[in-house]
C-alpha positions in Angstrom: 3.3 -4.7 32.5 0.2 -5.7 34.2 -2.2 -8.3 32.5 -5.0 -9.5 34.5 -6.6 -12.2 32.9 -6.2 -15.0 30.8 -7.8 -13.8 27.7 -5.2 -10.5 27.7 -2.3 -12.6 28.7 -2.8 -15.4 25.5 -3.9 -12.2 23.2 -0.6 -10.4 24.3 1.8 -13.8 23.9 0.1 -14.4 20.0 0.6 -10.9 19.1 4.5 -11.0 20.3 5.5 -14.0 19.2 3.5 -14.5 16.0 1.6 -11.2 14.8 4.6 -9.3 14.9 6.7 -11.3 12.4 3.7 -10.5 9.7 2.8 -7.3 10.6 6.7 -6.1 9.8 6.9 -7.1 6.3 9.5 -8.3 4.3 12.1 -5.6 6.7 13.1 -5.7 10.5 11.0 -2.6 11.7 12.0 -0.9 15.1 8.2 -0.3 15.8 6.4 -3.5 15.8 9.2 -5.2 17.4 10.6 -3.2 20.4 9.1 0.5 20.5 5.6 -0.8 20.2 6.0 -3.0 24.0 8.0 -0.3 25.3 5.5 2.1 25.3 2.9 -0.1 26.1 4.2 -0.4 30.1 3.8 3.3 30.3 0.6 3.8 28.0 -2.5 1.7 28.6 -4.2 2.7 25.9 -1.4 0.8 23.5 -1.5 -2.0 26.0 -5.1 -2.6 24.9 -4.5 -2.0 21.3 -1.9 -4.2 21.2 -4.0 -7.3 23.2 -6.9 -6.1 20.7 -4.9 -6.6 17.9 -3.4 -10.2 18.7 -7.2 -11.2 19.3 -8.2 -10.0 16.4 -5.1 -11.2 14.2 -5.3 -14.3 16.3 -8.6 -15.2 14.5 -7.9 -13.7 10.8 -4.9 -16.4 11.1 -7.7 -19.1 11.8 -9.4 -17.9 8.4 -9.1 -18.7 5.0 -9.7 -15.1 3.1 -8.0 -11.7 2.7 -10.3 -10.1 5.8 -12.4 -11.2 8.6 -15.8 -12.2 7.6 -19.3 -11.1 8.4 -19.7 -14.5 10.8 -17.0 -14.1 12.3 -17.3 -10.9 14.1 -19.4 -12.8 16.6 -16.5 -15.1 17.7 -15.3 -14.8 21.1 -12.3 -13.5 20.3 -13.4 -10.9 17.6 -15.8 -9.3 20.6 -13.1 -9.6 23.6 -10.8 -7.1 20.9 -13.5 -4.8 20.4 -14.0 -4.6 24.4 -10.4 -4.2 24.4 -10.2 -1.3 21.8 -13.3 0.5 23.1 -11.3 0.2 26.7 -7.9 1.9 24.4 -10.8 4.6 23.8 -11.3 5.3 27.4 -8.5 5.9 28.6 -7.5 8.2 25.2 -10.9 10.4 26.2 -9.9 10.2 29.9 -6.3 11.4 29.1 -7.7 15.0 27.5 -10.1 15.3 29.9 -7.4 15.9 32.4 -5.7 18.0 30.3 -7.0 20.1 27.8 -3.4 21.1 26.4 -2.4 17.4 24.7 1.1 16.8 26.2 3.7 15.9 23.6 4.4 12.4 24.9 0.4 12.7 24.8 0.5 13.2 20.3 3.2 9.9 20.0 0.6 8.1 21.6 -2.7 9.5 19.9 -0.4 8.8 16.4 0.4 5.3 17.8 -3.2 4.1 18.4 -4.2 5.9 14.8 -1.6 3.3 13.7 -3.3 0.7 15.4 -6.8 1.0 14.7 -5.9 1.6 11.3 -4.8 -2.2 11.4 -7.2 -3.5 13.0 -9.9 -1.9 10.7 -8.5 -3.2 7.7 -7.8 -6.6 9.4 -12.1 -5.9 9.2 -12.2 -5.1 6.1 -13.7 -1.1 7.3 -11.4 0.8 4.7 -13.6 4.1 5.0 -12.9 3.9 9.0 -9.0 3.3 8.1 -8.7 6.0 5.9 -10.2 8.5 8.7 -7.6 6.9 11.3 -5.0 7.7 8.8 -5.9 11.1 8.1 -5.9 11.7 11.8 -2.6 10.4 12.1 -0.8 12.0 9.4 -2.3 15.8 10.3 -0.7 15.0 14.2 2.5 14.2 12.3 2.3 17.4 10.4 1.8 19.5 13.5 4.4 17.3 15.1 6.6 18.4 12.0 6.6 22.2 12.5 7.5 22.1 16.3 10.7 21.3 15.2 13.5 20.9 17.8 11.0 19.4 20.1 11.5 16.4 22.3 8.9 14.3 22.8 10.7 11.5 25.5 8.9 8.8 24.2 9.6 5.0 23.7 8.2 5.3 20.0 10.4 7.5 17.7 9.0 9.9 15.3 10.9 8.3 12.4 9.0 5.0 13.1 6.0 6.7 12.8 7.1 8.5 9.5 7.9 5.3 8.3 4.1 3.9 8.8 2.2 6.6 7.9 3.7 7.2 4.2 4.0 3.8 3.9 -0.6 4.6 4.3 -0.7 7.5 2.6 1.2 5.9 -0.8 -1.1 3.0 -0.1 -4.5 5.3 0.2 -3.2 7.6 -2.7 -3.1 4.2 -5.1 -6.5 3.4 -4.5 -8.1 7.3 -3.8 -10.2 8.6 -6.9 -8.6 11.9 -7.9 -11.2 13.8 -7.4 -10.8 13.2 -4.1 -7.4 14.5 -3.7 -7.6 17.7 -3.7 -9.2 17.5 -0.1 -6.4 14.7 1.6 -4.1 15.6 4.0 -0.6 17.1 2.6 2.1 14.3 2.1 4.4 13.9 5.4 7.8 15.5 5.2 10.8 12.7 4.0 14.3 12.6 4.3 16.4 12.7 1.3 18.2 9.8 0.3 21.9 9.6 1.0 24.0 8.5 -2.2 27.3 7.8 -0.5 29.0 4.5 -1.7 30.6 3.8 1.9 27.6 2.9 3.8 27.3 -1.4 4.1 24.8 -3.5 4.1 22.7 -3.5 7.2 19.3 -2.9 8.5 19.6 0.8 8.6 21.1 1.1 5.5 17.9 -1.0 4.3 15.4 1.2 6.5 16.8 4.3 4.8 16.3 3.0 1.1 12.6 1.8 2.4 11.8 5.0 3.2 13.2 6.3 0.0 11.2 4.2 -2.0 7.8 5.4 0.0 8.3 8.9 -0.3 9.2 8.0 -4.2 6.4 5.7 -4.6 4.1 8.3 -2.4 5.4 11.6 -4.7 4.8 9.4 -8.1 1.0 8.7 -6.6 0.3 12.4 -5.8 2.1 13.8 -9.1 -0.4 11.4 -11.1 -4.1 12.8 -9.0 -2.1 16.2 -9.3 -1.5 15.8 -13.6 -4.9 14.2 -13.9 -6.5 18.1 -12.2 -4.1 20.6 -14.6 -4.7 22.5 -17.3 -3.1 21.5 -20.3 -1.2 24.6 -20.6 1.3 23.9 -17.6 3.1 21.0 -19.8 6.5 23.1 -18.1 5.6 22.2 -14.1 4.3 19.4 -15.5 7.9 18.0 -17.4 9.9 19.5 -14.5 8.0 18.4 -11.9 8.1 14.5 -13.7 12.0 14.9 -14.6 12.9 15.4 -10.6 10.8 12.6 -9.7 13.3 10.4 -12.6 16.3 12.0 -10.8 15.1 10.6 -7.4 14.7 7.4 -8.7 18.1 7.2 -10.6 19.6 8.3 -6.8 17.5 5.1 -6.0 18.7 2.4 -8.6 22.2 3.6 -8.3 22.1 3.1 -4.2 20.2 0.1 -4.7 22.8 -1.6 -7.5 25.5 -0.6 -4.4 23.2 -2.7 -2.0 23.0 -5.7 -4.1 27.3 -6.1 -4.8 27.6 -6.1 -0.6 24.9 -8.7 -0.2 26.9 -11.6 -1.4 29.0 -12.3 1.5 25.9 -12.4 3.5 24.0 -15.3 1.9 20.3 -15.3 2.4 20.5 -13.2 5.1 19.1 -10.1 3.8 17.8 -11.8 0.1 14.2 -11.3 1.3 14.5 -7.2 2.1 17.0 -6.4 -0.9 13.9 -8.2 -3.2 10.8 -6.4 -1.8 13.0 -2.9 -2.5 14.1 -4.1 -5.7 10.0 -4.5 -6.4 9.5 -1.6 -5.6 12.4 0.1 -7.7 11.1 -1.8 -10.6 7.2 -0.8 -10.5 8.4 3.0 -10.0 9.9 2.3 -12.8 7.2 1.1 -14.5 5.1 4.1 -13.5 7.3 6.1 -14.5 9.0 5.5 -18.4 5.2 4.1 -19.0 2.6 6.7 -17.7 -1.2 6.5 -17.6 -2.2 6.8 -21.3 -4.8 9.3 -20.3 -1.9 11.6 -18.2 -0.2 10.9 -22.0 -2.5 11.8 -23.8 -3.4 15.4 -22.3 0.6 15.8 -21.7 2.7 14.1 -24.3 6.6 15.0 -22.3 5.3 12.5 -19.8 6.1 9.9 -23.0 10.0 11.1 -23.4 11.8 8.5 -21.1 10.1 5.3 -22.6 13.3 6.0 -25.1 17.0 5.9 -24.1 17.7 9.0 -22.4 19.5 10.1 -19.4 19.7 9.1 -16.9 18.1 5.4 -18.7 20.7 3.7 -21.0 17.9 1.7 -22.9 14.9 2.2 -24.0 12.0 1.0 -22.0 10.6 -3.0 -22.8 7.2 -2.3 -21.3 6.7 -6.6 -22.0 10.5 -7.9 -20.0 9.7 -5.3 -17.5 6.2 -6.8 -16.6 7.9 -10.4 -16.5 10.4 -9.0 -14.3 8.1 -7.4 -11.7 6.3 -10.4 -11.8 9.1 -12.7 -11.4 10.4 -11.0 -8.5 6.8 -10.5 -6.8 6.6 -14.3 -7.1 9.1 -14.4 -4.9 7.7 -12.6 -2.3 5.3 -15.7 -1.7 4.9 -18.7 -0.6 4.9 -21.7 -2.0 1.1 -22.9 -3.5 -0.4 -25.2 -1.1 -2.7 -24.5 2.3 -2.1 -21.6 3.5 -2.6 -19.5 6.4 -3.7 -15.8 6.1 -1.5 -13.0 6.0 -1.7 -9.4 6.9 1.3 -6.8 6.9 1.0 -3.5 6.9 3.5 -2.3 4.5 2.9 -2.7 0.4 4.5 -6.2 -0.8 3.6 -8.0 -3.8 -0.5 -7.6 -4.0 -0.2 -3.8 -5.3 2.3 -5.2 -7.9 0.5 -7.8 -9.2 -2.4 -5.0 -9.5 -0.3 -3.2 -11.7 0.6 -6.1 -13.6 -3.4 -7.2 -14.1 -4.1 -3.8 -15.0 -1.3 -1.8 -17.0 0.9 -4.7 -18.9 0.7 -4.7 -22.5 -2.8 -6.6 -24.3 0.1 -9.1 -25.9 0.7 -10.0 -22.1 -2.7 -11.6 -21.9 -1.4 -14.4 -20.4 0.8 -13.0 -18.4 -1.7 -10.7 -16.9 -4.1 -13.5 -16.5 -1.2 -15.2 -14.0 -1.2 -11.8 -12.0 -5.1 -12.3 -11.1 -4.5 -15.8 -10.2 -1.9 -15.0 -7.9 -3.9 -12.4 -6.1 -6.8 -14.9 -5.7 -5.0 -17.8 -4.5 -3.2 -15.9 -1.5 -5.4 -15.4 1.2 -3.1 -11.9 2.0 -4.2 -8.4 3.4 -1.0 -6.0 2.7 -2.2 -2.3 4.7 -5.1 -1.1 2.4 -4.6 -4.1 -0.5 -6.9 -6.8 0.0 -5.2 -9.1 -2.3 -8.6 -11.3 -3.0 -10.7 -8.3 -3.1 -8.3 -6.7 -5.9 -7.7 -9.7 -7.6 -11.6 -9.9 -8.0 -11.5 -6.6 -9.8 -8.9 -7.1 -11.5 -10.3 -10.1 -13.0 -13.7 -8.1 -13.7 -11.6 -5.6 -15.6 -9.8 -8.1 -18.0 -13.2 -10.0 -18.4 -15.3 -6.3 -19.7 -11.9 -6.0 -21.5 -12.3 -9.0 -23.3 -16.3 -8.4 -23.6 -16.0 -4.6 -25.2 -13.5 -6.1 -27.9 -15.5 -8.9 -29.1 -18.2 -6.4 -29.5 -16.4 -3.9 -31.1 -15.0 -6.4 -33.2 -18.8 -8.2 -34.0 -17.5 -11.5 -32.7 -20.6 -12.3 -29.8 -20.5 -15.7 -30.3 -16.4 -16.0 -30.2 -15.0 -18.9 -28.3 -14.9 -17.2 -24.7 -11.9 -19.6 -23.6 -9.9 -17.6 -26.4 -8.6 -14.2 -25.6 -8.4 -11.7 -28.4 -5.5 -8.7 -28.1 -8.0 -6.3 -26.5 -7.1 -2.6 -28.7 -5.6 0.0 -26.9 -8.5 2.4 -26.4 -10.7 -0.3 -25.0 -8.2 -1.2 -22.0 -9.8 -0.3 -19.0 -7.0 2.7 -17.5 -9.4 4.0 -14.9 -10.7 2.5 -11.5 -13.1 4.4 -9.3 -13.4 3.0 -5.8 -16.1 4.8 -3.6 -17.4 3.5 -0.1 -21.3 4.3 0.7 -21.9 5.2 3.7 -24.3 2.9 5.1 -22.2 -0.2 4.4 -18.7 -0.4 5.7 -17.7 -3.8 3.4 -19.1 -2.4 0.4 -17.2 -0.7 -2.5 -18.4 0.8 -5.6 -16.0 0.4 -8.9 -16.6 2.1 -11.8 -14.6 0.5 -14.7 -13.2 3.1 -17.8 -11.3 2.4 -20.3 -9.6 5.3 -22.8 -12.6 6.0 -25.0 -15.0 6.9 -21.5 -12.8 8.8 -19.7 -12.0 10.4 -23.7 -15.8 11.4 -24.3 -16.8 11.5 -20.7 -19.1 9.5 -19.9 -19.4 6.9 -16.8 -17.9 3.6 -17.0 -19.1 0.2 -16.2 -20.3 -0.3 -12.6 -20.4 -3.1 -10.2 -20.5 -3.4 -6.3 -18.8 -6.3 -4.5 -18.9 -6.8 -0.8 -17.3 -9.0 1.0 
């Protein structure tokens, strides 16, 4: 690989020696650790993207926030990164000029660059642009899946791209306003998880489990979006789809139990990836067995699995599950103290801490506030999830709940240092995030409680910039 300047060599070295291990998340990644570097030897656009991402990540790691700040944009590393990313775009455009028909290997390169551009946009806090790169990449992936049996002959495997795009799709669906889901791209195809008890504990087995958890979590978010828009007379169809999600969850739970049993001889070797996968399993059980109150109000059948009902042997304890999820998430975070900002592409503790902060029972107010503090105290970015920004939004939601509870009870002068147990109808259950077209680093957040949704009135609006 020809690196023409000192800046290129330094950025490439930083990418390979430091950024890659963080970008992977808690499991090894063939895409980040091997395939991408092989492809860079043959594809100039990928090489320029890697160098740009290395420079950008270097500046990010020297900061103290979960995203690059506006003042950092003038930094020499960032200016160099922008020149490299512009060169990557020029290389891609030049390739398309040479041939009107995009070659199959070029499609892999385009999808790879879509992932790299998404990553760079997320690092800079350009959420709207990042979403468009993912939209484009998933559309290409879905088109490639229609060309079954075709060989691509590229260092980067289709399944590696699929893993990352499904992960991004899941993150976007979790934060996307429901009405926008109508025009979003179709979910990428995924493989069914094998429940064979013969496989051993290995990184390929963990990757298979990762593919299952990402696919199922993606399906849960898509189901919730679709269900919100469906008429009440489709209750039978809703319940059939819901029970299918439950059975998919149970298959994964069976495999996870088997993997944990195999872990002891390996000591701590697989402890972190297993904990990360277990955390996602716990998150999905929460979402499936305690659905959002507005969905249950429309389709009461979604409440059926709170009880001990096959395949579940025990009644679902929401408070106990909240504590379990919090403890699993805390295990994946570094100890408190001076911390270097972390960016990883897969979801991690942040989205799950968000779940606890906004969904745990009102009786768990102290736990909810601890989840907020963890988000605010760790400068983390996990794909589309900005830990500090999520913490700020969750903190505002808790403040609004307390304010509304005091107003309803006529306790406006109530001791602000003492929390009330918020009635269910005053809990914030919906967050509508929209990004104005004239600002890349601003989000409008509408906070709606159950009463707002029932009456059909707008929620409280806050604007947050970064």
